[in-house]
C-alpha positions as a Markdown table, in Angstrom:
| # | Residue | x | y | z |
|---|---|---|---|---|
| 1 | Met | 5.3 | -19.0 | -14.7 |
| 2 | Ser | 5.3 | -18.0 | -11.0 |
| 3 | Ala | 5.4 | -14.8 | -8.9 |
| 4 | His | 9.1 | -14.5 | -9.6 |
| 5 | Asp | 8.2 | -13.9 | -13.2 |
| 6 | Phe | 5.3 | -11.6 | -12.4 |
| 7 | Ile | 7.0 | -9.2 | -9.9 |
| 8 | Asn | 9.7 | -6.8 | -10.9 |
| 9 | Leu | 12.1 | -8.0 | -8.2 |
| 10 | Lys | 15.2 | -6.3 | -9.7 |
| 11 | Thr | 13.6 | -2.9 | -9.1 |
| 12 | Tyr | 11.6 | -3.9 | -6.0 |
| 13 | Pro | 13.6 | -6.5 | -3.9 |
| 14 | Ile | 10.7 | -6.9 | -1.5 |
| 15 | Gly | 11.9 | -10.2 | 0.0 |
| 16 | Ala | 15.6 | -9.6 | 0.2 |
| 17 | Asp | 17.4 | -8.3 | 3.3 |
| 18 | Ser | 19.5 | -5.7 | 1.5 |
| 19 | Pro | 20.4 | -2.0 | 1.4 |
| 20 | Glu | 18.1 | -1.6 | -1.7 |
| 21 | Arg | 15.1 | -2.9 | 0.3 |
| 22 | Val | 15.9 | -0.5 | 3.1 |
| 23 | Ala | 16.0 | 2.4 | 0.7 |
| 24 | Leu | 12.8 | 1.3 | -0.9 |
| 25 | Leu | 11.0 | 1.1 | 2.5 |
| 26 | Glu | 12.2 | 4.6 | 3.4 |
| 27 | Ser | 10.8 | 6.0 | 0.2 |
| 28 | Val | 7.5 | 4.3 | 0.5 |
| 29 | Arg | 7.2 | 5.3 | 4.2 |
| 30 | Ala | 7.9 | 8.9 | 3.4 |
| 31 | Asp | 5.0 | 8.9 | 0.8 |
| 32 | Leu | 2.6 | 7.3 | 3.3 |
| 33 | Glu | 3.6 | 9.7 | 6.0 |
| 34 | Arg | 2.9 | 12.6 | 3.7 |
| 35 | Asp | -0.6 | 11.7 | 2.5 |
| 36 | Gly | -1.4 | 8.1 | 3.2 |
| 37 | Cys | -0.7 | 7.0 | -0.4 |
| 38 | Ala | 2.4 | 5.4 | -2.1 |
| 39 | Val | 2.8 | 4.1 | -5.6 |
| 40 | Leu | 5.5 | 1.7 | -6.8 |
| 41 | Lys | 5.6 | 2.3 | -10.6 |
| 42 | Gly | 6.1 | -0.8 | -12.7 |
| 43 | Phe | 5.9 | -3.2 | -9.7 |
| 44 | Leu | 4.7 | -5.9 | -12.2 |
| 45 | Thr | 6.6 | -7.1 | -15.2 |
| 46 | Ala | 5.0 | -7.2 | -18.6 |
| 47 | Asp | 4.4 | -11.0 | -18.0 |
| 48 | Gly | 2.7 | -10.2 | -14.7 |
| 49 | Val | 0.4 | -7.6 | -16.3 |
| 50 | Ala | -0.4 | -10.0 | -19.1 |
| 51 | Ala | -1.1 | -12.9 | -16.7 |
| 52 | Leu | -3.4 | -10.9 | -14.4 |
| 53 | Thr | -5.2 | -9.4 | -17.4 |
| 54 | Ala | -5.9 | -12.9 | -18.8 |
| 55 | Glu | -7.0 | -14.2 | -15.4 |
| 56 | Ala | -9.4 | -11.2 | -14.8 |
| 57 | Glu | -10.9 | -11.7 | -18.3 |
| 58 | Ser | -11.4 | -15.4 | -17.6 |
| 59 | Val | -13.6 | -14.8 | -14.6 |
| 60 | Ser | -15.1 | -11.5 | -15.6 |
| 61 | Glu | -18.6 | -12.9 | -15.9 |
| 62 | Gln | -18.5 | -13.7 | -12.2 |
| 63 | Gly | -18.3 | -10.0 | -11.4 |
| 64 | Tyr | -21.2 | -8.6 | -9.4 |
| 65 | Arg | -22.6 | -5.6 | -11.2 |
| 66 | Ser | -24.5 | -3.0 | -9.2 |
| 67 | Phe | -26.2 | 0.3 | -10.2 |
| 68 | Asn | -27.4 | 2.4 | -7.3 |
| 69 | Arg | -27.0 | 5.6 | -5.4 |
| 70 | Thr | -24.9 | 5.7 | -2.3 |
| 71 | Asn | -23.3 | 8.2 | 0.1 |
| 72 | Ala | -19.6 | 8.1 | 1.2 |
| 73 | Tyr | -20.4 | 5.8 | 4.1 |
| 74 | Phe | -22.6 | 3.3 | 2.4 |
| 75 | Thr | -25.4 | 4.1 | 4.9 |
| 76 | Lys | -29.1 | 4.9 | 4.5 |
| 77 | Asp | -30.5 | 8.4 | 4.3 |
| 78 | Asp | -31.0 | 10.0 | 7.7 |
| 79 | Pro | -33.8 | 12.6 | 7.5 |
| 80 | Asp | -33.0 | 13.9 | 11.0 |
| 81 | Leu | -29.8 | 15.5 | 9.6 |
| 82 | Pro | -29.6 | 18.8 | 7.6 |
| 83 | Ala | -30.2 | 18.3 | 3.8 |
| 84 | Asp | -26.6 | 19.4 | 3.1 |
| 85 | His | -25.0 | 16.9 | 5.5 |
| 86 | Pro | -22.4 | 14.6 | 3.9 |
| 87 | Lys | -24.4 | 11.6 | 5.0 |
| 88 | Arg | -27.3 | 12.8 | 2.9 |
| 89 | Gln | -25.3 | 13.4 | -0.3 |
| 90 | Phe | -26.0 | 10.5 | -2.6 |
| 91 | Phe | -24.3 | 9.7 | -5.9 |
| 92 | Asp | -24.7 | 7.2 | -8.7 |
| 93 | Arg | -22.4 | 4.1 | -8.3 |
| 94 | Ser | -21.9 | 1.7 | -11.1 |
| 95 | Asn | -19.2 | -0.9 | -11.5 |
| 96 | Ala | -18.5 | -4.5 | -10.6 |
| 97 | Phe | -16.3 | -6.5 | -8.2 |
| 98 | Ile | -15.1 | -10.0 | -9.0 |
| 99 | Pro | -15.2 | -11.7 | -5.5 |
| 100 | Ala | -12.1 | -13.4 | -4.0 |
| 101 | Asp | -13.5 | -17.0 | -4.2 |
| 102 | Asn | -13.2 | -16.8 | -8.0 |
| 103 | Phe | -9.4 | -16.8 | -8.0 |
| 104 | Ser | -7.6 | -20.1 | -7.6 |
| 105 | Pro | -4.5 | -20.7 | -5.4 |
| 106 | Asp | -2.4 | -21.4 | -8.4 |
| 107 | Gly | -3.6 | -18.4 | -10.4 |
| 108 | Ala | -1.5 | -15.3 | -11.0 |
| 109 | Leu | -3.4 | -13.1 | -8.5 |
| 110 | Arg | -3.0 | -15.4 | -5.6 |
| 111 | Gln | 0.6 | -16.3 | -6.5 |
| 112 | Ile | 1.5 | -12.7 | -6.2 |
| 113 | His | -0.5 | -12.3 | -3.0 |
| 114 | Asp | 1.1 | -15.4 | -1.5 |
| 115 | Phe | 4.7 | -14.6 | -2.7 |
| 116 | Glu | 7.1 | -15.1 | 0.2 |
| 117 | Gly | 7.8 | -11.7 | 1.7 |
| 118 | Phe | 4.9 | -9.8 | 0.1 |
| 119 | Asp | 2.8 | -9.4 | 3.2 |
| 120 | Ala | 5.9 | -8.6 | 5.3 |
| 121 | Phe | 7.0 | -6.0 | 2.9 |
| 122 | Ile | 3.5 | -4.3 | 2.9 |
| 123 | Gln | 3.5 | -4.4 | 6.7 |
| 124 | Ala | 7.0 | -2.9 | 6.9 |
| 125 | Cys | 5.9 | -0.1 | 4.5 |
| 126 | Leu | 2.9 | 0.7 | 6.7 |
| 127 | Gln | 4.8 | 0.2 | 9.9 |
| 128 | Glu | 1.8 | -1.4 | 11.6 |
| 129 | Glu | 2.4 | -3.7 | 14.6 |
| 130 | Asn | -1.1 | -5.2 | 14.3 |
| 131 | Phe | -1.4 | -6.3 | 10.7 |
| 132 | Tyr | -3.5 | -9.1 | 9.3 |
| 133 | Arg | -4.9 | -10.2 | 6.0 |
| 134 | Tyr | -8.6 | -9.4 | 5.6 |
| 135 | Ala | -10.3 | -12.7 | 6.6 |
| 136 | Asp | -13.3 | -12.1 | 4.4 |
| 137 | Pro | -13.5 | -15.0 | 1.9 |
| 138 | Leu | -15.3 | -12.8 | -0.6 |
| 139 | Ala | -13.0 | -9.8 | -0.2 |
| 140 | Asp | -9.4 | -10.6 | 0.8 |
| 141 | Val | -8.2 | -10.3 | -2.8 |
| 142 | Ile | -10.6 | -9.2 | -5.5 |
| 143 | Val | -10.7 | -7.5 | -8.9 |
| 144 | Asn | -12.6 | -4.3 | -9.5 |
| 145 | Met | -14.0 | -4.3 | -13.0 |
| 146 | Ala | -15.5 | -1.2 | -14.7 |
| 147 | Glu | -16.7 | -0.3 | -18.2 |
| 148 | Glu | -17.5 | 2.9 | -20.1 |
| 149 | Gly | -19.5 | 5.4 | -18.1 |
| 150 | Glu | -18.9 | 3.6 | -14.8 |
| 151 | Gly | -16.7 | 4.6 | -11.9 |
| 152 | Phe | -16.9 | 4.8 | -8.1 |
| 153 | Pro | -18.1 | 7.9 | -6.3 |
| 154 | Trp | -16.6 | 9.5 | -3.2 |
| 155 | His | -16.3 | 7.0 | -0.4 |
| 156 | Phe | -14.3 | 5.6 | 2.6 |
| 157 | Asp | -13.1 | 2.0 | 2.7 |
| 158 | Thr | -14.3 | -0.4 | 5.3 |
| 159 | Asn | -10.8 | -1.9 | 5.8 |
| 160 | Asn | -7.9 | 0.1 | 7.2 |
| 161 | Phe | -5.2 | -0.6 | 4.6 |
| 162 | Thr | -5.8 | -1.2 | 0.9 |
| 163 | Val | -3.2 | -2.5 | -1.6 |
| 164 | Thr | -4.0 | -2.4 | -5.3 |
| 165 | Leu | -2.4 | -3.5 | -8.5 |
| 166 | Ala | -3.4 | -1.7 | -11.7 |
| 167 | Ile | -4.0 | -4.4 | -14.3 |
| 168 | Gln | -5.7 | -2.7 | -17.3 |
| 169 | Asn | -6.9 | 0.9 | -17.9 |
| 170 | Ala | -9.8 | 2.1 | -19.8 |
| 171 | Glu | -9.1 | 4.1 | -23.0 |
| 172 | Ser | -9.5 | 7.3 | -21.0 |
| 173 | Gly | -10.9 | 8.5 | -17.7 |
| 174 | Gly | -10.7 | 6.5 | -14.5 |
| 175 | Ala | -8.3 | 8.8 | -12.6 |
| 176 | Phe | -7.9 | 8.1 | -8.9 |
| 177 | Glu | -8.8 | 11.1 | -6.8 |
| 178 | Tyr | -8.4 | 11.3 | -3.0 |
| 179 | Ala | -8.4 | 13.7 | 0.0 |
| 180 | Pro | -5.5 | 12.5 | 2.3 |
| 181 | Ala | -6.3 | 11.6 | 5.9 |
| 182 | Ile | -9.5 | 13.7 | 5.9 |
| 183 | Arg | -10.9 | 11.8 | 8.9 |
| 184 | Ala | -7.8 | 10.6 | 10.7 |
| 185 | Glu | -9.4 | 11.0 | 14.1 |
| 186 | Thr | -12.9 | 12.4 | 13.6 |
| 187 | Glu | -15.5 | 12.2 | 10.9 |
| 188 | Asn | -14.6 | 15.9 | 9.9 |
| 189 | Phe | -17.9 | 16.4 | 8.2 |
| 190 | Asp | -17.2 | 20.0 | 7.2 |
| 191 | Glu | -14.2 | 19.2 | 5.1 |
| 192 | Val | -15.9 | 16.0 | 3.7 |
| 193 | Gly | -18.7 | 18.3 | 2.6 |
| 194 | Arg | -16.3 | 20.6 | 0.8 |
| 195 | Val | -14.9 | 17.7 | -1.1 |
| 196 | Leu | -18.3 | 16.5 | -2.2 |
| 197 | Arg | -19.2 | 19.9 | -3.4 |
| 198 | Gly | -15.9 | 20.3 | -5.4 |
| 199 | Gln | -14.7 | 23.1 | -3.1 |
| 200 | Ser | -11.8 | 21.5 | -1.4 |
| 201 | Asp | -8.1 | 22.2 | -2.1 |
| 202 | Arg | -7.1 | 18.9 | -0.5 |
| 203 | Val | -7.9 | 16.6 | -3.4 |
| 204 | Lys | -5.0 | 14.9 | -5.2 |
| 205 | Val | -5.2 | 13.1 | -8.6 |
| 206 | Leu | -3.3 | 10.0 | -9.6 |
| 207 | Glu | -3.0 | 8.4 | -13.1 |
| 208 | Leu | -2.1 | 4.8 | -12.4 |
| 209 | Glu | -0.6 | 2.6 | -15.2 |
| 210 | Pro | -0.9 | -1.2 | -15.6 |
| 211 | Gly | 1.6 | -2.9 | -13.2 |
| 212 | Asp | 1.6 | -0.1 | -10.6 |
| 213 | Leu | 1.3 | -1.1 | -7.0 |
| 214 | Gln | -0.5 | 1.3 | -4.7 |
| 215 | Leu | -0.6 | 1.4 | -0.9 |
| 216 | Phe | -3.5 | 3.4 | 0.4 |
| 217 | Arg | -5.1 | 4.2 | 3.8 |
| 218 | Gly | -8.6 | 4.3 | 2.4 |
| 219 | Arg | -10.5 | 4.1 | 5.6 |
| 220 | Tyr | -9.2 | 7.6 | 6.5 |
| 221 | Ser | -9.0 | 9.3 | 3.1 |
| 222 | Leu | -12.1 | 10.1 | 1.0 |
| 223 | His | -11.5 | 8.9 | -2.5 |
| 224 | Arg | -13.2 | 8.1 | -5.9 |
| 225 | Val | -12.6 | 6.7 | -9.4 |
| 226 | Ala | -13.6 | 9.1 | -12.1 |
| 227 | Pro | -16.0 | 7.8 | -14.9 |
| 228 | Leu | -14.4 | 5.7 | -17.7 |
| 229 | Lys | -14.5 | 6.3 | -21.4 |
| 230 | Gly | -13.9 | 3.8 | -24.3 |
| 231 | Gln | -14.7 | 0.2 | -24.9 |
| 232 | Arg | -11.8 | -1.3 | -22.9 |
| 233 | Arg | -12.5 | -2.5 | -19.4 |
| 234 | Arg | -10.6 | -1.2 | -16.4 |
| 235 | Tyr | -9.3 | -4.0 | -14.1 |
| 236 | Val | -7.7 | -3.3 | -10.7 |
| 237 | Ala | -6.7 | -6.0 | -8.1 |
| 238 | Ile | -7.4 | -5.1 | -4.5 |
| 239 | Phe | -5.5 | -6.7 | -1.6 |
| 240 | Ser | -6.9 | -5.8 | 1.9 |
| 241 | Tyr | -5.3 | -5.7 | 5.3 |
| 242 | Val | -6.8 | -4.8 | 8.7 |
| 243 | Glu | -5.7 | -4.3 | 12.3 |
| 244 | Glu | -7.6 | -7.1 | 13.9 |
| 245 | Pro | -7.5 | -10.8 | 13.1 |
| 246 | Asn | -10.5 | -12.7 | 11.7 |
| 247 | Met | -12.3 | -9.5 | 10.5 |
| 248 | Val | -14.8 | -9.6 | 7.7 |
| 249 | Gly | -17.2 | -7.1 | 6.1 |
| 250 | Ala | -20.5 | -6.1 | 7.6 |
| 251 | Pro | -23.5 | -8.1 | 6.1 |
| 252 | Glu | -25.1 | -5.0 | 4.6 |
| 253 | Arg | -21.9 | -3.7 | 3.0 |
| 254 | Thr | -21.0 | -7.1 | 1.7 |
| 255 | Glu | -24.4 | -7.5 | 0.1 |
| 256 | Gln | -24.0 | -4.1 | -1.6 |
| 257 | Leu | -20.6 | -4.9 | -3.1 |
| 258 | Tyr | -20.8 | -8.6 | -3.9 |
| 259 | Gly | -24.5 | -9.4 | -4.2 |
| 260 | Arg | -24.3 | -12.1 | -1.6 |
| 261 | Thr | -23.2 | -12.9 | 1.9 |
| 262 | Leu | -21.8 | -16.0 | 3.6 |
| 263 | Pro | -22.6 | -17.3 | 7.2 |
| 264 | Ile | -19.3 | -15.8 | 8.4 |
| 265 | His | -20.5 | -12.3 | 7.7 |
| 266 | His | -23.4 | -12.6 | 10.0 |
| 267 | Glu | -21.5 | -14.6 | 12.7 |
| 268 | Arg | -18.9 | -11.8 | 13.0 |
| 269 | Ala | -21.2 | -8.7 | 12.5 |
| 270 | Gly | -20.3 | -5.9 | 14.8 |
| 271 | Gln | -16.7 | -7.0 | 15.5 |
| 272 | Arg | -15.0 | -3.8 | 14.4 |
| 273 | Ile | -13.5 | -1.9 | 17.3 |
| 274 | Asp | -13.3 | 1.7 | 15.9 |
| 275 | Val | -16.2 | 4.1 | 15.9 |
| 276 | Leu | -16.0 | 5.3 | 12.3 |
| 277 | Met | -18.9 | 4.7 | 10.0 |
| 278 | Asp | -18.6 | 2.0 | 7.3 |
């Protein structure tokens, strides 16, 4: 099988120059404009979901598991700040990422990623002139794996644009919660603090199903995955895009997420051009 069997091209003609593609783009753009998030329900066929599930299971033992406490910025505590500052609010984090170098070019995940027209469609949805695949060899396309009791606390993404495919849900829990564009131009610590305290009315909740494609501006929207329940693992594929070519993760952040770094992470440290905290 190939990506033609895995992607629901009848409903989502992402590679075709057609009125249907134009209408699809308009719909996705409207969602992104509204709150930085768009979901294409049933983007994958049943065969696509099955193939990705099998692939994730086959390399699940390569996932890097971490159990620690982190703030929304993945930074160290700063005792010079007030005790209630968002940078000083730490939460338990426990899940696993299967790094990108575990997925072969002919596997289902990379076949979808490399499908002709996939990147162009994502770029057209986001309407970004500067648009590049994340050049990080450990993180350009990965699978997040989580089990019962695990989740991901409130955080911002390092990369500007995140595209995810829901592969398999836990038996319950695991809702995706986010505060749209909470730091579009500034850190906006006051509102971030309200979200962390459960006092904000800006939080939205998504219940994603296997096969759903999500486009999300995670560098600007605070978000989390609620804890899971049940014995079944949750798998989510993550495709990452950025505004600058050759960008990779910071060494400290990469070590936190994947348990290792490569020479390229140290060679390109400090390349990011914006002033937001990782």
